N, C-alpha and C positions, 0 to 999 in steps of 0.2 A: 891773421888774424889768432889767436890764443886763443886756448881754453885753459882756464885753472881749476886747478883739483884739489880738494882737500882729505888728506886721510881721516879717517875717525879716528881715535885713540884710543877707544873700547874698542872698535872690530875690525880696525885696518881697512876696510873700505875706501878706496878713494868715491871722493862723493861730488860733483862741478855743483859751483859756484854757486850759481843760483840756487841753490836748496841750502848753503848754508844759514844764512838769518836765521832760516825756519827752526831750525839746531841749535843756534844760538845759547837759545833760552834756557836748554835745560845741560848746557855745560859744555855738550858734548866735543868743539870745536873753540875754536879761535878768533877768532873775529878780522884780525891780522891776517892783511895782504899787499902783495903786494904786485906787479905790475906784469912781474917775471915768473915770478913763484910762488908758492904760497907757502906760509910760514904757520906753525903750532905750539903754545904752550904747551907746556906737561900741566900737570895735575900738582899741586902742593904736593912735597916727597915722592916726586917723579923725577929721576933723571931726564936732559930735555932728548929730543928724537926727531932733526930737522928733515924734514922728504923732501923734494924738490919735485915738480913734475910740470914736464913740458911738450905740448901736443902741439903739432901744426894742423888748425884747421886749413880744409880743403871742401870745393866743392861737391856737395850730396851727388851720387850719381842719378843720371835721368832715370826715368819710368821706366823705362824701355831700354835694354844694351841693343845693338840691331840683330842678335842671335838670338835675343828674346821674341824681339820685336817679329825672326820670320818663324821662329816657331809657333805664336800665338796663333797673330793670322795660318798660320799653316796647317793649325788645328779648327782652326773656325772655318777656313777656308773645305777642311775634311769633313767635319760637322755640316757644316750647309749642302754639301756634296749628296754625303750620302741619305740626305730626307727628301734631298731635290727625287734621287734614285729610288726609294719607296715611292713616295709620291705618284711618281711617273707609275712605277710597278700595278701600284693600287689602281690606278687611272686605265690601264691597260686592261685588266682582272673586265672591270667593272664594263668597259670598251665590249671587250669577246662575250660577253654574259646576254649583254643588251643586245650585236649584232645575233646571237644563237636563239635566242625570244623572238624576235624576228623572222629569222629564217622558216624556223620554224613554224610561225604564225603563216609567215608568205605560201609554204609548200603544205599547211592544214587545209589552205583554203582551195588555196590551186588545184591541191588532193578533189576536194566537195565538190570542184565548177567540173570537175569531169570524170568525175567517176561515172556519171549511165555510160562514158564512151567505156569501158572498160570491163563493163558486161557481155558479153555473148546474146545475143537478139536473133531467141526461138523462132525459127519458121515451119514448125508443126504446124500443120492446118487444123482447124478448128473446129468441133460438130457445129453448126448453126443452127438453133429452132428459128424456122426465120417464122418475124409477125408483121406483116406489110398492111401500108399506109396507102391507100391507091387516093387518086385525085379521078371527079367526076365536073363537069359542069354544073355552076350553080343554077337551082330553078327553082320554083316556089314552094318546091316539097325540101323543107332540110331536111340534109342526111346528119343521120344522131349515133353516134357512135354503142355496140353493141359489145358490154366486154363480158368473156366467158375465161373461162380457167382452164386451166391441166393441173397435176397432178405434180407439188413437188421433186427438180430433180437439180438439187440447188449446185451439183456439179460441171455442171452442162452451159456452158456456154451459150449469149442467144446475139443475136443480131436478127436488126430489124430494115426493113429496106423502107428506105422513105423517098416520095416523088416526088416534083410538084410541079403545076403549074396555074394559070392564072384562069376567072375565078378555081377557087378550091376548099373541098371540106374534106376533115380527117378522117378515116375510119379503121377502125383497130379489128382484127379477129383473132380467134387462139381460139385450141382447144376446147372442147368443156368439160371437165371438172368441179371437184370442190380446191380451192383457194385456203390453201395450210394458216391464210388470213385471216379466212370467213370462221375459226372454231372460234365457236361461243364460251367455250373455256377461258381464253389469253387473260393473262393474270399479268400487275402492273411491272413485276420481277423476273419475267420469264425470258430467256436470250432469244433477240431478233436477227437484225439484217444493218451490219453496218454498209452503206453506201455512198464510195468515192469519187464524184464525175471533176473534169477539169475541162477549162477551156485550150482549144487547140493557139490561142492569139498566146498564151502562157509556152516560156521556156521549158524541153527536156530537166534541166537540173531544176526548178521551182519544182516541177509534179513529181520524178522522182526522189526526190528527197525530204517532200512532204510528206509523200506516203510511205517512206521507210522512219521517219519519226513516230507516225501515225498507224503503224504498224506493231510498235515495240511496246506503245502502249495501251494497246488495249487488245493484246493477244488475250485469248480466249475468254475474252466478255460478250460475242456475240454467237448466233449458231451460224448465220450466214453471214460471208462480206462480197461487195461487190463493189465494181466499177465503169466507169466507162469514161468516152473520148463526148467533147462535144464540141461546135463551130469547125465542122471539116469540110473539105470542097469534096468528097464526093456524094454521095445517096444513099452512105452504108454506115451506119451506125449500131456497133454493140454494145449488151451489156452481159460481162463476164462474173457466174457467180462459181464461191469455193466452199468448204467448212471451214476454212484456213486462207492466213495469207498469202503463204506464201502456198495454195493454188491457183488466186490469178494472178499471180506475180511474172510468168512468160508474158502471158495475153497484155499487162501493164507494159510490162519492155517493148509488147511488139507494137504496141499503141501511143510511144510517145513522141509528143506534139513534136512537128517535121515543117520547116519553113515551109515548102514546095506543099503540102496538105489541108498548112491555114488560110485562110478568108483572105484574102488583097482587099477589099471591096471595104476601107473603115464606115460604108454610110449601112451595110449587110447588118441586121438586127441575127441573134446569134436564136439557139433555138433550148434556150435551159427551161421555159417554161415544160415544153412540145417533150421532152426527154426526161424531165420528175414524173410527168403524167404515164411517160412508157413505164418510169420503172415501176410504177401502181398492177404495171401489165405482164412483169415477168416473175418468173417461178421461185419467187421468196416470200419469204415472210413479214409483211408489212406492218402490223399491228406491237408498238412503240422502238419503231427505225426509226434512225440517225441520218440523214444524210447531209453529207460533209460537201459543196460543191465552191469552186474556187472558180472564179469565170473571167476573163475582158471582153466580153461583152454582153450589149444591156441590153434588152428586149424591147419589141414593138408593139406587141399584142399588151393591151394593161388588161385583159383579162387573167383573172385567179380566182373567182368563183370557184369553180369547179376543182383547183386544187388545193384552193382552202378546205371544203369541203371532207376531201381526202386524207388529208391528212390528220383535220381535227377529226375525226372516223377513228380513225388508224391511230390516234393519237400518235404520232409520230414525225418527226423535230429533224428541221433541217436548220444548217449551217449555212449563210452563204458569206464567203471571203470573195470581193469586188474589187478589179485593181481603179486606183485612182483616173489612169488612164484608160477608159475603158470606151471600145469604139463601139458600135453600131444605134440603139437605140439615142434616143434625145436625156431622158429622164432613167435616174437606176428607181425610184418610188415604185413601180412594180413586183417589184423583187422585194425590199426595205418592207412596201407592205404581207406583202405574205409571210413575211416571217414573221412580222408583229401580230396579223395574225393568228398565229399557228404558235405563239409560246417559243418562239423556234428566235436567231437571231440575223443580222446581215449588217457588215462593216465593211468598212473602205480604209484599202490603207496603198501603201506605193509601192509599185511591184515587185523591190527588192528584198518585200517585207511579206511578201507569200513565202515563201522558202525560207528552210531551213538556212540561214545566215547566219554566221560567225562570225560577223562582227562585233569586238571585245569592246568596252563603256565601260571608266571606273566612272562609278556613279555612288557615291552614298560610301563608298569602301569596299566596294562590293563589286564584282566582276559577274557581269548580265550578260544570255545572251540575245540578240537581237533577233525577235524568230515571232514569226503570228503562229504555227500554231501551235503552239506551246502554250500559248493564253485564252486560247481554247477549251471550252463545255465539252464538246464533243470529240475532243481530240482525248480524251478523261475518262475513264468510269465510275461520271459522275449522276447525281442523280435531282430535277426540278423539283423545289419546293416552290418555290413562291416564282409567281410571274404577273410582268404590271408594266403597262403601255403610258408612262408623264408627256404630257404637252406643255412645254417649257417656251417663254418667251421674253424680252429684255433682263430685268433682274429683278429678284423678288423670292420665294420661297413656295413651296404645295405642300399639303399633308398628304401622303401614298396610305394605300389600304393597309391593315393593319397585319403584322407577319407572325402567322399564328406556326409558331419553331414547332417542329413534330418532336422531337428529342432532343434530348442533352448530345451534344456535341459539334464537330468541326462545317464551316460552311465555307462559301466561296461566293462570293458578289460580284457578278456579271454585272453588265451594261456598257450602251453604247453612248456617245458621248456629243452627237449629230445624228441626223437621218440623210448626211447624202455626206461624199466627199468632194471637195480637202477639204481639211481640216481648218476652217476659218473664221467662224462665225464663236466658236466655246473659246469660254473663258475662265471659269471656275461651275465645278458643282461641289459641293460638300450635302452627303449625306448621312443622315443620323436615325440609331435605334435603339429606341430607351422602352426601358420596364424600372418601374422605383424599388420593385423588391429582385433584380437577378445588375447582380454585380458585374454580370457580363454586358451592358450596356454599352452602345463606343457609337465610332462616327470615322469614317475618315474625308478626307476635303482632295481635292487632284484640281491642280489649275494647268493652263496652258504651257509655262513652264518648266512643273514635274513632268509632266507628262508627254513632250515632246521628248525633254531628255532621255527617257524610254522607250519609250512605244514609239515616236517620230510620229507623223501624222495620220498612225491610226487612227480611225474614231470611234477606240474602242478599249475599254479598262479592266484588268480580274481584279482584288483585294480578297488579302486570305489568305488564310486559311481561318478566321473567326471562332472562337470556341462562343457558344449560347447556353440557355437555357431550355428548356419545352413550359416556353411562357407567352404569354404576348406582345410582340413585338411594338411599339408607337415608330412608324418610319413618314421623316420630313426628311422632305428634297428642297435644299438652296438653293442657286441656281443665278448665274451669268453668264449674257450673249450680246456681243456687238451691240444686235437689234432688230427690230420687232421680228423677224422674219420667225412663227413659231417654229421650233423644232418638237419631234417626237423621237423618246431616253423612251429604250428597249433596256427594263431592269429586271431580271433573275440572280433569284441564288439559286444554291447550289448545295448539298449533304451529300456530303463526303462518303455517310454512312447509304444502305439501302431503306426506302418509305415503297408505304404500301398504297400510295391516292396517285391518281393520276389530279391536275393543277390544271384548273377550271380557264379558258380563256378570255382574252380581256379583247374584244373586238371596240 
């Protein structure tokens, strides 16, 4: 095939035949062609010059020659390989970082679990002030308790001897002098005693980690710090007191739970009620005291009237943390009622939540520590300003007593969700506080799903802090439970600022 060209007589350029037709009307080229050559007639007055152009048309080159193909695919292969290597490198770096994070958490948890094993146990003997409980056969004339007191010696550990026989009555005797807690000028905000007691049915980790967290928060908040152990197999129990947390640390380490010393009979009750009563015979200030007790066993004694009287008389607060897998007595009702009638709290929780457990959960984009002690008002310097025990059943709402907020400031709202463990009947609560003239009116809602995501099966919730004005707030509680059994909910409000009054009791 031949391509024919025409040379323009004005510009001298060679123009393919296909374009000549469009140029003919302007007289730039001639329309005379033949199959072998192109002839152009000159314009009038110009000498004719004939040019013949012959082009042999060949097949156009393919899109890629062999060399071009090799070069193209070589570049493509290099690019893909380079990007793949970069992706693999990024993935490897991410894997190393995640592995490091998990190893850190593993060693952190392992370190907390073994922490008590690395602390030397002191073998220094302690000086004991004996409080002896004797047994006598039951007769028609009952034996009564005659408490006497002694001068305060807060740094001296106290040991009480307990013996039992059947039938028995308990008698306590002490030296005679004036109790520090009997002073007539005891005021609301004077420093008092923090008492920490624990059951030997727990583990050493649960006790020591809870103590470490509590001691860190309550430094310098109390005049005296006391600790003691319950549910031991021997007949000796001790209450150790000091002016600082560190002063009783050795005694705590010596008394950490050991499986050999814990009660083996699952039906045997504990002596937590007897132990609380013994606290009021020790050499400490009782007025405004805080009692924080964690226990694995339930009592079988249902008579709490004497303890209620003492706790109310001295305005002492008790917080009871009870294992959901309790042994001993068949009902937690005495412990829960004791807290209800003395403005205290009684919660039920899983064993793993009793200690400071470093389980990290991603909840609402925040990392939270799953631990019971941090939720409880007994482990923080707070001040009770509202207390009510609400009876609820099925679904509905109830009006609570008005909350007379004493000052402008921040408040925590704490409450139980059931009066027993396990968390099986609770579905929802909705607490509202309202004053038409206060912009700080508000509410919170807790459902079973939102609660278990953070607290697990613990029968307790803490909300806040909420900023409130010094006005009257109308309180309303909405609730939903699975079926008709009545539950008594302990509702407490705490101020972060000190107040100068005691909250009335709601029995």
